[in-house]
N, C-alpha and C positions, 0 to 999 in steps of 0.2 A: 337662195344664195342673195337674192334682191334683199328678202328680210331682212338677211345678215345685216346689210350692210345697212339698211334704214335701221335696226335695231342699232347700231355702233353709231350712225350718226344722232339719235335723237337720245342717246345717254352719253357723254364724252367723259371719261375717267380717268383721272392721271392711275399711273400703276400703282402708287404706295399704295399701302392695307391702309383699309375704309374705316371710318371710326365705328365705336358701340353705337349701336344701332338709339341707345337711350339717350346717349349725350346729343345727336345728329335731336332724336324731338325734342328732347329738353332746349336746345338753345334755338329750334324754334317758336316753340311754346313760351321762352320767354319774351321772343319778339314780338309774339300775339298780343301777351299781358301789359307791356308797355303802350302799345297803339293803342289799348283799348281803355284800359283805365286811365288816358290822359283825357277820353270823351270825359268824363267827368269828374275827372280828379281837381278842374277847378272852380269846379260851381261853388266850394265850401270858402274857397281864397278870393271868390268874387269882391266883395265887402271891402273887402284890405286891400286890393287891390285898385279901385276905385278911388279908393282915401288917400293914397300913397302916390298913382301917378296924378289923379284929377281927373279919371274917363267921365264920360256923360254916361247917361244911363243906354244911348244909343251904341258910345262905343265901349260900354260893361258886357253890351248883349254880344259883339262881333270879336270879342274873346274867345265869346267857344263860338260861334260862328264863323271863324275862321279857319279854324281847323278844320269843323262840320264838313265846308264847302270842297273843301280842297281834298278830304278826306276821301269825300263821296263823289268827286270827280274826275279822279285820276286815276282811281282804283282797278277799272280794266285797262287802261293803257298801261302801269305799274304790271301787270298780272302779263302780259302778253311781250310788256320790254325783258320778264325773266325767261319766257319761253326762247325771245329770243338772241340774247345779249347773256343770257346765264341767270340761274336761279341764284346760287351764290354772288354773283356780281351785285345782282340786285337786293340783295338780305344784304351785303356791306353797303350798298350806297345809298340805300333808303334808311341805315339804320344807324349812317354818320349824319346823315342831312337833321332825320330826325334827334340824333343830338347835342350836334353842334346848336342848331333849333333852341333846342329846351336852356343851353346858355344864354345863348343871345337871350330869350325872355326871359330868363333869370336874373339879369345880370340889367335889364330894359331901365332906364331915367324916364324914358315919353312914350305916353298913350300910344302913340300911332309905331315905337318901337318895339314894344311887344303886340299888338297886332300882326305885323310883318311876322315874327318867328313864329304867331300859330300856325299863320299859313303856310309857313316854311314844315314846321313839325307836321300838317296835316297832308302835305306833300312826300315828306319823306316817309308816313306812317302808310301811304297808299302808296308807295314801292314794295316795304318793306311788307306788308300783310299779304297779301298774295303769294310774296317768294315763303312765309312761314308755312301755310298749307301746303304749298306744289313742292316741299322738301319734303315734308312728312310723307305723304303721296306717294312721290316719287322713291322714297327711301325703304319702306315697309310694302311688301308684298300683298296684293288685294287679298283679303280674304281676312280672319278673326287678327291677326296682329293688326292688319292695316286698322281694323276698327275700334281696338283700343287706342292705335296711336291718336286717331280722329278722336277718338273722347276726351284724351287729355289734353289732345289741343281744345276743342271744345270748352272743358270746363275750367280751361287757363283762361280764355277768355274771357269766357261768364264768370269767371270769378273776379278779375279785374275793373269791370263795369261795377260788377258788385260793390266792392268794397272801395271803390273810386273815394265818394261821401268820408269814410271811415279816414282812408290815408288823407284825405285833405284836409279834416281837421284835427287830427294829429299832429301833421306839420307846422301848419298854421300854428294850433295852438304852443308847441313848443320852440319849432326857431321863427318861420315867419311866412308870408303866403310866396317868396322866390324859390321856398325850396319845395313845392311840390312842381315845378319845375327841375331845378336846379339837382335835384335827386335822381332825373334820368340822368346824368352826365357820366357819376361814376359807375353806377349799374352799366351803360353803354358803351361806355370805354373796355368795360370787364368783356361782355360782351362781343366786342369788333374782335378785341385780343382771339377770342374763345373759337370764334367763325371762323376768322381768316387761319387760322393754325386747323381745324378738324372739319370742318364742313370741305366735303366735295364738291366740283363742281358739275353743274348737268346744265343740259340744255335741249332745243329741238328748231336750230336754226335752219342749219341743211342753207345756207345762202341767200335767205329771202331777207326781206327789208321789211322795213314798219310799212304798215298801210297809213302813212300818213292823212290823207281824207278822210278817211274813217277815224284816227284816230283825232283829231282836231274835233268832228262832229262827234263823237260820242262823250269826247272829254265839257267842249259845251254843253251839249243837252244836260249831260247829268250833272255839273256844275248848277245849270241855270235853271232848272226843276228844283238841286238843294237852295239855292237861293231864294228861289220863289214858297218852301217853304218854310224854313225860317224867317220869312221875312212875316206871316202870318201870325204871328206874338205880336210883333208892334204893330200890323199897319193893319189885322184885319185880313177877311177873308176877300173881300167886294174893292180893295184900293187897287188902282193900279201899277202900285210894285208889288205887289202879290201877284193880281193876275196875267198883265205879261209875262214872270217868267216864269208864271205856272204853266200856261198854254205854250210858250214857247220851247220850253226843255224838250214836251214829248216830242213839238214837228223837230224838233232836233237830232231827236232820238232814232225819228221816222224816217228820217232824212238819211241818218246813219244807216239803217237796216237797207233801204234802196240802195244805198251805195254800194253794203256790203255783198247785195245779189248780185251784180254788175264788173266786181274787182277779181281777177285772176286770180290776185294773192288777198285774200279779206284778212285785217285783223280779226272779225270774229264770224268764221265762218258759218254759213247761214244752216247748215249741216247740224251743228252744235246744236242750235236753237229746236232742234225736231229731234234732239233724241230723248226720249219720252222723261228718261232719270234725272237728267238734264234740264227739262222746260219743267216738270210737276214736282221735282225735290225745290228750285230755288222759287217757285210760285209759293210754294207754301214755308218758304223761310222767308219769303217777305209778310206774309202775313203773319206768322210770327213773331215774327221782330216787331213788326205794329203795333202787336197787344205786349210783351213783355217786356222789351226795353222800355214805356211808359209807367210802366209797373212800379219799378224801382224808386221812379221819381215821384211816383201820389203819393207811396205810401211810407215814403219821407216826408213828404207835405203832412199826411193824416199824421202823424205822430208829432210832427212839431206844433204845425198851427192847429189844432188840434186839441192833442192831449199835451201839450206843452213840452214838449222833451226837450233837453237842449240840444244842437246837433252833433254832439260826440256824442249822445246819449242815443239818439235817432240813429247812429250810424250802427253803435255796436246791438241795437236792436233790431238790426236788419243779419248779423252774423249767422245768424241759423238760417236765414234765407240763402245767404252767400254758399253754405257748406254744403244745401239742399241741391243747388243747383252743380254742382262739383258731384256727389252723390248719384246722383239722376245721370249726369254724363258716364261716368264710371259703372254703373250697374250696365247700361243700357249693349253695351257689344255681350256681354251675355245671354239678354235678352234674348238679341238679332239673334241669336246662333240655334236657338230655340225655338221664336214666333217668325222672324226675319224680319228685315227691316220697317218694312210697310206697320205692319203691325205696330210695334215698339214703337213706330214715329205717333200711332193713330191710337194709343192705350198715354201713351203722355200728354198729349192733348188733352185728354180727357180729366184726366189728372189735376189739369193745369186749370181746366175750365169749372174743377169741381172747387178746386181754390179763388181760381175770379168769383164764384157767386157767392162762397162764403162770403169774403170781403167785401163781397157789395151791401151787407147787410149790416157795416157795420155802422156803428155809432157816435155821439156824440162825448159817450162816458165810459168808452169801452174798455177791457183791462187789456194789458200785454197780450198774455197768452189767446185770448180768440180772438182781439182782432185784429194780434200783426203777427205773433207765431205760426199759429196751425195753420190759416191762409194762406202768408207767405211760405211754410213751408210747403205746401201741396202748389203752388202754383209753380214755384222752381223746382220741384222734382221733376212735377210733369216737362218744365222749359227742358232741364237737361236729357231727361229722357226721350225726347223729341229730337232736341239739336246732330246729336249726336247720327244716327240712321238717317237724317234729313240731308247732314253737311255728305255724309257717306254716299248717298244715293247719286248726289248733285255731284261727285267729284268721279262718278264709274260710266262706264263706256265710250268716256271719249279719249279720242289719241293721245298719246306722250306729248307729240307737240302741241296740245291744246293745254295742258295739264294746268300754266299757270293762269291763262285766260280762263279757265270753270275755276278756280281756286279768285280770281279776280270779281269773279261772279258771283259769287256766293257770298262774298263779303260785301257787295254790290247791295246783294238782294235783302242785305239783314242790315245793313248802314240806311240804305232808299226806306224803307221800310220802319226801322225802328224813327226815322226821322218825323216819315212822314204820320203814323202812328200818335208822335208825343204832338205832332200839332194839331191832330184833328181833336185826341180827347182833350188836351187843354180849351180848345173850343168846346167841346161837351160840359164840361166842369163849368165856363164860363158861363153859358148861357141859364143850366140851371140853377146857380148859382147867385144870378142875375144882380151881381155886386154888392153882393152880401158878405160880411166879412165876421158873422159871429159863427161858431164853432158846428152849431145846427147848421146853417146854410153852407158853409164852405164840407160839414159831411154828406150833406146831399150830392154835392157836384162832384164827390171823390167816389160816393157810390154809385153812380150814373157810369161814372169813367169803366169801373169793373166791372157793371154789369153788361154794358157795350161794349167791353174787353171779349168778356166770356161770349157771346153770341157770332163774334167775326170768331173767335176758336173755333166753335160749332161750324160753321160754316167752315172756317181748314181745313176742320176734321171729313168734312162730308166731300170734301175736294179731295183730299189723300184717299180717302176709301175707293174713289172711283177712276184719280189720275195715276196716282202713284204704283210704278210697277211692281207686280205680287212677288217676283222673283227674286228681285232687289240686285237687276242688271237692268241696261237701257231698254229691254220690249224694242 
């Protein structure tokens, strides 16, 4: 009887007919696509923004950083808010904030207005992104069907990151930089109506309140760490403005874990991190994000700065790689039924490593087929194959009441890994080129980045073989 009462408390659904599963998954995936797309879509528009709004180089950097820092810093809090106050409610709140901030950014007349709008976008994304995965996992029962749904969520998210440069280039060339933000408004409005009408509320609050000290500490820790990471590009690794937040962020996160161990109703129950599936899959997700996120960045730089592709052509050149991520993620569930999540994740990482090794042989006069197409397809197919089983493992074994928090943790691992990876790899490339700007010097720096990434993925593969649960459970 008590189990039935808990189940009723964990998922409170109205008595009306549940919407089709495909529609729920589609709405959740559309939300994830939007928040991931906006990480990269503004990059192509930055020069136009600078000219139109008179932004300084530092201000231009913060057009990207304001979004990234708030997105990474508030993600765990956004995930737990969904558990306590309702996943549908947080989806709508996050999407509404994201949409209104996009409108404000697209209409900005001053640089500071654009920066405020981008920070608000990041906050909306931090609330929205965990809700998208939680809605998927709470709607689809655990098993092959959930693996397919997660694969769709992963592939749509990866596609959003991959096509950001292409979408941004088309909008800037055809309309103006403002439309890289304004395009979110009609899309967001349609999604808000669809979600309000068709999503069914679920939560696991049970009368619990938000752990305010934990929420403050983890948000401050993640935001401070993200701030330190993004400062590395402008200030270097040894500047005080970089070192202080890089050291303070982990200290705050450590304080958060200490508080959680003593709090009666913690924001993140310590037992959650003791689940092998959650801990190991998130560690692997962090390493994968650190390598794969920055690969798009350096492949685009190689195409433009070395091979001389215009921005739009560079975006088109990576379309096959974008499709490869989707195909890899969609193929993963079938392989998981035969090989198991652990082996599919490892196989995907090995395929990606082969692609990285191939890409590291790039030359200053390379052809599209051998220097971009084939290695790019290998890297991104492997990324898609590994991401789906890792996400499935990371969300398995946790109690229904922690689903939103676990989803926030998955997104945080990928985002923080990607941010740190890009900062480190940018330094690796800069050290190797030593200030040189010739195609040969740039190629040498980019090639070292791909060799370094391949080494990191090999380490991650060993980690997965040893630590990931064999049976796809929490073990």
